[in-house]
C-alpha positions as CSV (number, residue, x, y, z in Angstrom):
1,X,23.4,-0.8,36.7
2,X,26.0,0.8,38.9
3,X,27.3,2.8,35.9
4,X,24.1,4.8,35.4
5,X,22.7,8.0,36.8
6,X,19.0,8.6,37.1
7,X,17.9,11.9,35.4
8,X,14.6,13.5,35.9
9,X,12.6,14.0,32.6
10,X,9.3,15.5,31.9
11,X,6.8,13.0,33.2
12,X,4.0,13.9,30.8
13,X,6.0,13.0,27.7
14,X,8.5,10.4,28.8
15,X,8.9,7.8,31.5
16,X,9.5,9.4,34.9
17,X,13.2,8.4,35.1
18,X,15.6,8.0,32.2
19,X,18.8,6.1,32.9
20,X,21.8,7.6,31.2
21,X,25.3,6.0,31.4
22,X,27.9,8.1,33.4
23,X,30.3,8.4,30.4
24,X,27.6,10.2,28.4
25,X,27.4,13.9,29.3
26,X,24.5,16.2,28.3
27,X,27.0,18.9,27.2
28,X,28.3,17.1,24.1
29,X,25.4,14.7,23.3
30,X,21.9,15.4,21.9
31,X,19.4,12.8,23.0
32,X,16.3,13.0,21.0
33,X,13.3,11.2,22.5
34,X,10.0,11.0,20.7
35,X,7.1,9.3,22.2
36,X,4.2,8.7,19.8
37,X,1.6,11.2,18.9
38,X,1.1,14.0,21.4
39,X,-2.7,14.4,20.9
40,X,-5.3,11.7,20.7
41,X,-6.4,10.9,17.1
42,X,-9.8,12.1,16.0
43,X,-12.5,10.1,14.4
44,X,-11.6,11.6,11.0
45,X,-8.0,10.5,11.3
46,X,-9.1,7.0,12.2
47,X,-11.4,6.9,9.2
48,X,-8.7,8.2,6.9
49,X,-6.2,5.5,8.0
50,X,-8.9,2.8,7.8
51,X,-9.8,3.9,4.3
52,X,-6.2,3.9,3.1
53,X,-5.6,0.5,4.5
54,X,-8.9,-0.8,2.9
55,X,-7.8,0.6,-0.5
56,X,-4.4,-1.0,-0.3
57,X,-5.9,-4.4,0.8
58,X,-8.4,-4.2,-2.0
59,X,-5.8,-3.8,-4.7
60,X,-3.6,-6.5,-3.2
61,X,-6.4,-9.0,-2.9
62,X,-7.8,-8.1,-6.3
63,X,-4.5,-8.9,-8.0
64,X,-4.3,-12.2,-6.1
65,X,-7.8,-13.2,-7.1
66,X,-7.2,-12.3,-10.7
67,X,-4.0,-14.3,-10.7
68,X,-5.4,-17.3,-9.0
69,X,-8.5,-17.6,-11.3
70,X,-6.4,-16.6,-14.3
71,X,-8.8,-13.8,-15.2
72,X,-6.2,-11.8,-17.0
73,X,-5.3,-14.7,-19.1
74,X,-8.9,-15.3,-20.0
75,X,-9.3,-11.7,-21.0
76,X,-6.3,-11.8,-23.3
77,X,-7.6,-15.1,-24.9
78,X,-11.0,-13.5,-25.5
79,X,-9.3,-10.5,-27.2
80,X,-7.3,-12.9,-29.4
81,X,-10.6,-14.7,-30.3
82,X,-12.3,-11.4,-31.2
83,X,-9.4,-10.5,-33.4
84,X,-9.4,-13.9,-35.2
85,X,-13.2,-13.7,-35.6
86,X,-12.9,-10.2,-37.2
87,X,-10.2,-11.6,-39.6
88,X,-12.4,-14.6,-40.5
89,X,-15.4,-12.3,-41.1
90,X,-13.3,-10.1,-43.4
91,X,-12.1,-13.2,-45.4
92,X,-15.7,-14.5,-45.7
93,X,-16.9,-11.1,-46.9
94,X,-14.1,-11.1,-49.6
95,X,-15.1,-14.7,-50.7
96,X,-18.8,-13.9,-50.9
97,X,-18.4,-10.5,-52.3
98,X,-20.3,-8.8,-49.5
99,X,-19.4,-5.2,-48.8
100,X,-17.0,-4.4,-45.9
101,X,-18.7,-3.4,-42.7
102,X,-16.5,-1.3,-40.4
103,X,-17.6,-0.8,-36.8
């Protein structure tokens, strides 16, 4: 580390000493340092973040459970069965001469 110069930086925001190589000058280089969040988070912010994470996890796990137990496939099969039952009922009404009942 013989090619570095120790430069004093604001101790509240950054580490007390920042090592900058000698060939980098402060005149022609912008060094942007950002250290985290400057104020402590409030309870409301923690709750908001926790709620957002919980919602995302809910939707991800919901899709996984539906896929694993093939719930979506069962629902589509039931819809097909309902459609076929309605067609059968319509044909039976035509054969027996019963009036059409529309829901």
